[in-house]
C-alpha positions in Angstrom: 0.0 0.0 0.0 1.4 3.4 -1.0 -0.1 6.7 0.0 -3.0 4.7 1.6 -4.1 3.6 -1.8 -4.4 -0.2 -2.4 -2.9 -0.2 -5.9 0.0 -2.4 -6.9 3.2 -0.4 -7.3 5.2 -1.5 -10.3 6.7 1.9 -10.9 9.8 2.6 -13.0 12.9 1.0 -11.5 16.4 1.9 -12.6 17.9 -1.0 -14.6 21.0 0.3 -16.2 23.2 3.4 -15.4 25.7 4.4 -18.1 28.2 7.2 -17.9 29.7 8.9 -20.9 32.9 10.8 -21.6 30.9 13.9 -22.5 29.9 14.3 -18.9 26.4 12.8 -19.1 24.9 9.9 -17.2 21.9 8.0 -18.5 19.5 6.0 -16.4 17.4 3.4 -18.2 14.3 2.3 -16.4 12.4 -1.0 -16.6 8.7 -1.3 -16.0 8.3 1.8 -18.1 7.3 3.8 -19.9 8.1 6.6 -17.5 6.0 9.7 -17.1 7.4 13.1 -16.0 4.9 14.7 -13.6 6.8 17.6 -12.1 10.0 19.5 -12.7 12.9 17.3 -11.9 15.6 19.7 -12.9 17.4 19.0 -9.6 15.7 15.8 -8.3 18.9 13.8 -9.0 22.2 14.1 -7.1 25.6 12.5 -7.8 28.6 11.9 -5.7 31.9 12.0 -7.6 34.8 9.7 -6.9 37.4 7.3 -8.2 37.2 4.6 -5.6 35.0 1.5 -6.0 33.7 1.9 -2.5 30.1 0.7 -1.9 29.8 3.0 1.1 27.3 5.5 -0.5 26.4 6.9 2.9 29.9 8.2 3.5 30.3 9.7 0.1 30.5 13.5 0.2 29.7 16.0 -1.2 26.5 15.2 -3.1 26.0 17.5 -6.1 22.9 18.4 -8.0 22.7 16.7 -11.5 20.4 18.7 -13.8 18.2 16.9 -16.3 19.6 16.9 -19.8 16.9 14.9 -21.6 14.2 12.4 -21.0 12.6 9.7 -23.2 9.9 7.2 -22.4 12.4 4.8 -20.8 15.5 6.9 -20.0 16.6 10.0 -18.1 19.9 11.7 -19.0 21.7 13.8 -16.4 24.3 16.4 -16.8 27.0 15.0 -14.5 29.9 17.0 -15.9 30.7 18.1 -12.4 32.2 14.6 -12.0 34.0 14.6 -15.4 37.5 14.5 -13.8 36.7 11.9 -11.1 33.7 10.0 -12.5 30.3 9.4 -11.1 30.5 7.1 -8.1 26.8 7.2 -6.9 23.5 8.6 -8.1 20.5 9.3 -5.9 17.0 10.5 -6.7 14.7 12.8 -4.7 16.7 12.1 -1.6 15.9 15.2 0.3 12.2 15.0 0.0 11.5 11.3 0.1 8.8 10.2 0.4 7.2 12.7 -1.9 3.8 14.1 -1.1 1.0 12.3 -2.9 1.5 12.6 -6.7 4.3 15.2 -6.3 7.3 13.0 -7.1 8.8 13.7 -10.5 8.9 10.3 -12.2 6.1 7.8 -12.3 5.1 4.8 -14.3 2.9 5.8 -17.2 1.1 2.4 -16.9 0.0 2.5 -13.3 -1.5 5.1 -10.9 1.8 5.6 -9.2 
């Protein structure tokens, strides 16, 4: 149950994250298509680094990663802030999770949520 609504949640789930030399990072979602409901200009954040550490909670600083483009299955972020070190971690809507009812940015176009 989500937001006190008994609907199954099969929302978009990140399946593949790809980083590119031009400074962009693309997130491909499964269970799409995805639907943009609100402005997500700065809903994503990245932590830059060269290590292969899995300790995301100790990674600092977190930087806003503006939206570059969106399709029905992908979101591309401008992660050029990490161009020298590389993207180590990506997080979505961390500061305001959980979002108020229907105020998150990305939803599944096939379900109510």
